[in-house]
C-alpha positions in Angstrom: -0.2 12.3 16.6 2.5 12.3 14.2 2.1 13.2 10.5 2.1 10.8 7.5 4.3 10.4 4.5 2.8 10.4 1.0 3.0 6.4 1.0 1.6 6.2 4.5 -1.3 8.4 3.5 -1.8 6.4 0.5 -2.0 3.2 2.5 -4.3 4.7 5.1 -6.4 5.6 2.1 -7.1 1.8 1.5 -8.1 1.3 5.1 -10.5 4.3 5.2 -12.1 3.1 1.8 -12.1 -0.7 2.3 -12.1 -1.2 6.0 -10.0 -3.9 7.8 -7.4 -5.5 5.6 -4.7 -8.2 5.7 -1.4 -6.8 4.0 -1.7 -9.6 1.3 -5.1 -8.1 0.3 -3.5 -4.7 -0.2 -1.2 -5.9 -3.0 -4.3 -6.1 -5.3 -4.9 -2.5 -5.2 -1.5 -1.7 -6.9 -0.7 -2.1 -10.6 2.4 -3.8 -12.0 5.2 -3.4 -10.7 3.4 -4.3 -7.2 5.5 -3.2 -4.2 7.0 -6.2 -2.3 4.9 -7.7 0.4 7.6 -6.9 3.0 7.7 -3.4 1.9 3.9 -2.9 2.6 4.2 -4.9 5.8 6.8 -2.6 7.2 4.9 0.5 6.3 1.8 -1.1 7.9 3.6 -1.9 11.0 4.9 1.6 11.2 1.5 3.0 10.8 0.5 0.8 13.7 3.5 2.2 15.8 2.4 5.8 15.0 -1.2 4.9 16.3 -2.9 5.1 13.0 -3.7 1.4 12.8 -4.4 -1.5 15.1 -4.5 -5.3 14.3 -6.4 -8.6 15.3 -4.5 -11.7 15.2 -5.8 -14.7 13.1 -3.3 -17.6 13.4 0.1 -16.3 12.2 -1.4 -13.3 10.3 -2.8 -10.1 11.1 -5.8 -8.0 9.9 -5.2 -4.3 10.4 -7.8 -1.7 10.8 -7.7 2.1 10.9 -7.8 3.6 14.5 -8.4 7.2 13.2 -11.1 7.9 10.6 -10.3 10.0 7.5 -12.5 12.9 8.7 -10.6 13.3 12.1 -7.2 12.8 10.2 -8.2 15.9 7.9 -9.4 18.0 10.8 -5.9 17.4 12.5 -4.0 18.0 9.5 -5.8 21.2 8.7 -5.2 22.4 12.4 -1.5 21.7 12.1 -1.2 23.6 8.7 -3.1 26.6 10.3 -0.9 26.4 13.5 2.2 26.2 11.4 1.7 28.4 8.5 -1.1 31.0 9.8 -0.1 31.4 13.5 -3.3 29.7 14.5 -5.4 32.2 12.8 -8.3 30.7 10.8 -9.0 34.3 9.6 -5.5 34.4 7.9 -5.8 31.0 6.4 -9.3 32.0 4.8 -7.7 35.4 3.8 -4.9 33.8 2.1 -7.3 31.6 0.1 -9.3 34.7 -1.1 -6.2 36.5 -1.9 -4.7 33.6 -4.0 -8.1 33.2 -5.6 -8.5 29.6 -4.4 -11.9 30.5 -3.2 -14.2 33.1 -4.9 -15.9 35.9 -3.1 -19.2 34.1 -4.2 -18.1 30.8 -2.6 -17.1 32.7 0.6 -20.5 34.4 0.7 -22.1 31.1 0.3 -20.1 29.7 3.1 -20.9 32.6 5.4 -24.7 32.2 4.6 -24.4 28.4 5.4 -22.7 29.1 8.8 -25.2 31.7 9.6 -28.0 29.2 8.9 -26.2 26.7 11.2 -25.6 24.2 8.3 -21.9 23.9 9.1 
């Protein structure tokens, strides 16, 4: 599955949070100046072409819904990052987080304990 631009990910967030939506309903989620209806419609159709959304037809309008849930998208994205930047090594990824102090040693110990207890 293809990746998402920042704008596409923002729009997918609406579907993950709110459920099925008509493009017209999405306009309410934006502050002024609101994007043009046609702009949103184009992005939504692109997301459908990429396989992230599907639609149901109601007369001459479409209600779109997410095909992929946020958790599955997150997992796929993480796998791509680890593959691309860490040579498919989860150990290297975690090691980098520890080295950069993005995860503390105490957090890492807690994570290991949770894995050993089967909570993760």
